[in-house]
C-alpha positions in Angstrom: 4.7 -6.1 35.6 3.9 -7.3 32.1 0.6 -6.6 30.3 -1.2 -9.3 28.3 -0.8 -8.6 24.6 -3.4 -9.4 22.0 -2.5 -11.4 19.0 -4.8 -9.4 16.8 -3.8 -5.9 15.8 -6.0 -3.3 17.4 -7.3 -0.2 15.6 -6.7 3.1 17.2 -9.6 4.4 19.4 -10.0 7.3 17.0 -10.5 4.9 14.1 -13.0 2.9 16.1 -14.9 6.0 17.1 -15.0 7.1 13.4 -16.4 3.8 12.3 -19.0 3.9 15.1 -20.0 7.4 14.1 -20.3 6.4 10.5 -22.4 3.4 11.5 -24.7 5.7 13.5 -25.1 8.1 10.6 -25.8 5.3 8.1 -28.4 3.9 10.5 -30.1 7.3 10.9 -30.2 7.8 7.1 -31.6 4.3 6.7 -34.3 4.9 9.3 -35.3 8.1 7.5 -35.6 6.3 4.2 -37.7 3.5 5.7 -40.1 5.9 7.2 -40.8 7.7 3.9 -41.0 4.8 1.4 -44.6 3.7 2.2 -45.9 7.3 2.1 -44.1 7.9 -1.2 -45.8 5.0 -2.8 -49.2 6.1 -1.7 -48.5 9.6 -2.9 -47.6 8.2 -6.3 -50.8 6.3 -6.4 -52.8 9.5 -5.6 -50.9 11.4 -8.3 -51.6 8.7 -10.8 -55.3 8.7 -9.8 -55.5 12.4 -10.3 -53.5 12.4 -13.6 -55.5 9.5 -15.2 -58.8 10.6 -13.6 -59.6 7.1 -12.4 -59.3 5.3 -9.1 -56.8 2.6 -8.5 -58.3 -0.9 -8.0 -59.0 -1.1 -4.2 -58.0 -4.8 -4.1 -54.7 -4.0 -5.8 -54.2 -1.0 -3.4 -54.8 -3.3 -0.5 -52.3 -5.9 -1.9 -49.7 -3.1 -2.4 -50.3 -1.9 1.2 -49.7 -5.5 2.5 -46.5 -5.9 0.5 -45.3 -2.5 1.7 -46.1 -3.3 5.3 -44.0 -6.5 4.9 -41.2 -4.5 3.4 -41.4 -1.9 6.2 -41.4 -4.7 8.8 -38.3 -6.2 7.2 -36.6 -2.8 7.2 -37.5 -2.3 10.8 -35.9 -5.7 11.6 -32.8 -4.7 9.7 -32.7 -1.4 11.6 -33.0 -3.3 14.9 -30.1 -5.5 13.9 -28.0 -2.5 12.9 -28.9 -0.7 16.2 -27.8 -3.8 18.1 -24.5 -3.9 16.2 -23.9 -0.2 17.1 -24.9 -0.7 20.7 -22.6 -3.8 20.9 -19.7 -1.7 19.4 -20.4 1.0 22.0 -20.5 -1.5 24.8 -17.2 -3.0 23.7 -15.7 0.5 23.5 -16.9 1.3 27.0 -15.7 -2.1 28.3 -12.2 -1.4 26.9 -12.2 2.1 28.5 -13.2 0.6 31.8 -10.4 -2.0 31.6 -7.9 0.8 30.8 -9.2 2.8 33.8 -9.0 -0.2 36.1 -5.4 -1.0 34.9 -4.4 2.7 35.4 -5.9 2.7 38.9 -4.0 -0.5 39.7 -0.7 1.0 38.4 -1.3 4.1 40.4 -2.1 2.1 43.5 1.0 0.0 43.0 3.2 3.1 42.5 1.8 4.7 45.7 2.8 1.6 47.7 6.4 1.9 46.6 
């Protein structure tokens, strides 16, 4: 029995798992940063208001808030894309594991028939 061979070199499962883990960690760090940026900006505005003893222009604050919301929405979109990529990589990994399991089961079944 011959097994089909791939023309592209495959990385070891350990290397793939390492890349997947690094992607998950990067995604987690990116999500943490995206959650804090908006609050950091408003904290800075509050500090400036206290330091200068004057209020920030409400219209300007509203414009900043709108821009930050757009930025956060974009970051959320990027996070979703990254999550999809990680999930796709996990799905491919699981699919390959299932293929290997099925192949092993077939080989075992064929060996038992001999």
